[in-house]
N, C-alpha and C positions, 0 to 999 in steps of 0.2 A: 504494500499499500504505499504511496508517494504521500511525502510530507506537506501539509497544507500552508505549513510556516516556515520561513526562510531563518536560519539561526541568526542571533544577533552576533554581528563582528565587530571589532574595533573601527574598521574604516566605515562600515554601515552607521554605527552608532555617531562616528565624527562626523559623517556628512549630514546626518539628521540634525544635529546640534548646530551645523552650519545652515542648513534649511529652515531654522526655527531660531529667529532672533529672538532675544529677550528684551523687555522694555523693563528698565530699573527705576523705580519711585525712590527719590532720596529726599526723606524727611526727618531731619533731625534738628537738635539745637545749633546753635552757632559753634559752641565749645565741642562738641561732638562730632560735627561734621567731617573735621580734616580725618578722624580715624573711619569713619565710613566711607569716605572717599578712597582711603586706601583699601579697604576690604572690596569696594566696587573695582579697583584697578586688578583685581587678582581674578575677577570673574568676567569682566568685559570683554565681548569680541566685537570684533570690527561692524558687524551689520546691527549691533544692539543700539538702543535708544536709552537716554535718560531723561527724566522730568525731575527737575529741583523744584522743592516744597518749601515753604515756609522760611526759617532761617539760612537753609542750605542755600537757598538763591545766592547768599553773600560769599558763596564760594565758587560762584561760576567762572572765575577767571581761572581757576586752578584745573579745569576740564579741557582737555586736548580739543581744538576745535573740528579734528576729523571726525568726531563723533555726534550724533543729531542729539542735540540738547533742547531742551523745551522747558518754559517756565509758563504758570497759568497767568492770564492776563490780569486777572485779579491782585497778582502778587508784583508784577512789574516793576511797581514804584521802589522795590527794595533794592533792584539793580544799580549797580554803580558802573557798568561797562555796556558797550554795545553787546547785544546778546544773542543768546539762541533764538531760538524761534518761540514766539508769545503765542498762545493758544487759549481758547475760552474753554468753559466746561464741556460744552456739545462736542469740539475737536478732541478734547481730552477722553471723553468717553469712547469716540470713535477710534484713537490712538489705541487705546487699551485693547480693544476689539480686535486691531490687526496683530496684535502678538499672541504667540501660542502660550508664552511664559511671562509673567510679570512678576517682578521681585520688589517687596519693600523694603527697604534699608533704612532703619531707624536708631 
């Protein structure tokens, strides 16, 4: 009897990870954000995206411009630099639905 499922190999899993980028929600207080960004750097892949929320926005300048970075329109007044993409709440909801994985780092 033939197998109905293909065994998972490292290359298959690696390709699957590359096809399923992750959306990271960074929401932490100012003092803790640096530590959370270090955690993020260990997880972040080229096709992933980041949403900075709350006081984490004040660290936007620390994220490489090669990544897709978003902030909510209601929080953009916290920005001190020319920023990432500014999105409203309906766009934020749409963005979440575009990703197979959404990870909150707080």
